N, C-alpha and C positions, 0 to 999 in steps of 0.2 A: 348174602347175609352179612359177611364181613365188611363189604363195601358200605352197606347201609349203616353199620355200627360206627365206622370211622367218619362217615359223612355227618351223622347225628352228633358225634363227639367233637369234631373239629370244624364243621361247617363246609361250605362249598369248596371244591379243590382249587388250588393254584395250578395252572397248567404250565408245565415246564417243557421246553424244547431243548434236548440235550444230545450229546455225542462228542466224539473227539474233535479237536480243531480241524477244519477243512473237511468235514464229513458231510456237509450239506445242511447244517442247522439254520443258516441264514435263509436258504431257500424255503425251508419249512416255515420260518417266521413270515416270509413274504406270502406264502400260501394262506396262512391263517389270517393275515391282515386283509388280503384281497377277499377272503371269504366272509369277512365281517366279524372276526374275532377280535376283541380288544387286546392289543399287545402293549407291553411296557418297554419303552425304549427312550433314551435321552438324545439319540442322534449325535452324540459326541464323536463317535468314530464314523467318519464319512465314507461314502463309496470310493472305491479306487479300482485299479486294474484287476486286482484279485477278486473283489466282490463289487462288480459294477452296479448292482442293485442295492447295495448297502449291507450293513452288518446287523442292524436291528438289535443292538446291545444296550445294556444298562450297566454303567460303570460301577454302580453300587454293588452289583452281584459279585464283582471281582474281589470284594473285601470280605466275603462270607467266612473265609478261613482265617481272617485277621481280627475279627471283632465278635463280641458276645451279644451285641445289640442287633437283633434280627427281627424284632417285632414288626418292622415296617412291611414284611412280607404279607402279614395278615390283611393289609390294605389292598392286596392285589388278588384276592380270591375271585375266581371267574375270569381272570386275565392270563395272558400267556407271557412268559418270561424266558429268555434264552439263558442257559447256564451250561458251562463246559462240564463234561463228565467228571473231571477231577474235583469239582466242588460239590457234587451231589452229597458227599459224605458230611458236608458242613451245614446242611440244611437243618433247621430246628424241627424237632419231631412232634411239635404240638400243632401241626397243620396237616391237611389232607392234600395229597398231590396226585396229579395225573401227568405222567411223563411220556412225551413222544420222543422216542430215542432213535436217532438215525444211525444205521450201521453202514459202513462202507469198507470195501477191500483195503487192507492196510497198505498195500503197495501203492494204491492210488492216493491214500491219505499222505503218505510220506513223500510221494512225488510232488503233490500239491504244496505241502509245507516247505519242501526244499526250494521250489521255484519262488514261493512267496519270500523266503529268506533272501534268496539271490537278488530279487528285485529291490528289496529293502537294504541291500548291501550288508547283510548280516550272515555270517558263516554258520550261525547256530551253535550247537554243542559239538563236542568232539566224538560223540557216540556215533557208531556206524548205523546204517539203515537196519542191518540185522539186529543190532542191539536194541534200537528203538522199536522195531517190530516186536521183539520179545517182550519189551517193557509194556508196550501197548496191549499186547495179548494178555499179559498177566493182570494189568489194570482193568481191562474189560471184564475178565472173569470175576474179579472182585465186585465190580459195579453190578453185573447181572445178578450175582448172588445176593447183594444187598437189596436191590430193587425187588427181587422175587421173594425175599424173606420178610421185609417190613410191611406190616399190614396197612399202613396209611399211604402206601405207594401203589398206584396202578400204572402199568406200563404198556404202551403200544410200541412194538419194535417195527421199524420200517427199514427197508434196504434201498440204498440210494439208486442202484440201477433200475429197480422196479418202479420207483417213483418217477424216474425219467421216462421209462418205457410206457407206463400206463398211469399218468397223473390223475385221471378222472377216478379210476378205481381206488387209488390210494387216498384221494381227497375224500371219497365217501367213507373210507375206513377212519380217517381222522375226525370227520364230522360226527360219526357215530360214537367214537371214543370220547370226545369232549362233550357229547350230548348237546350239541348246538345245531340249529338250523342254518348251516353255513352254505354259501353259494359255491358249490363244488366246481362249477364250470369256471368261475372266476379264480378259484384256487388253482385249478389245473393250468390256467393261462399264465401263472407265475413261473411255471416250469419251462425252461428253455433248454432243449437238448444240446444246443450249440455251446452252452456253458459247461457241458459235461466234458471238461478237459482232463488230461492226465488219466485217460481211460486205460484200464488194465485189460489185456487181451483175454485173461481167464478170470474175470471179476467174479468174486464170490463174497458172501456176507462176511464182514469182519467179526 
């Protein structure tokens, strides 16, 4: 009933693909695109060794915390946009959202981030992995609280290892969640287990 109220009030939802950096959000965007979901991307950030299939990002999203002009989001109802979890709090509340949130073991996230920084010749911050893990854990708790509390947000939580292990099942879950007749087999084909690098031996949901 609550979902119907917000849909009638704010219109069709904007579909958001979110999570921590290096959690598998680019893979989710690839799945949606292959399945036939319209995605919003400017292709400014091109594929590289860290994301050989591309990032599927929109540079304008990165300005959400720096501007009050966000009405452009209304033009993307029914489409999928990738947004880092840190910017979810900066979304305008006069829209309806469906969030596909990728969770991944924090050790894997940190290992992937560190390797990406090394390849780019960047040492990153002075914070230790333990400190970063603590910061991420606190951040995610706040994000989950917000997503579960706000009525105009519906959220599907996915766990990265489960998507890699059974992409067809997870593709069905995604299609049902966005209420689209997507090609789940094509979506599943976007998942390549060989790209599951930085695997943690005791992987668990972040």
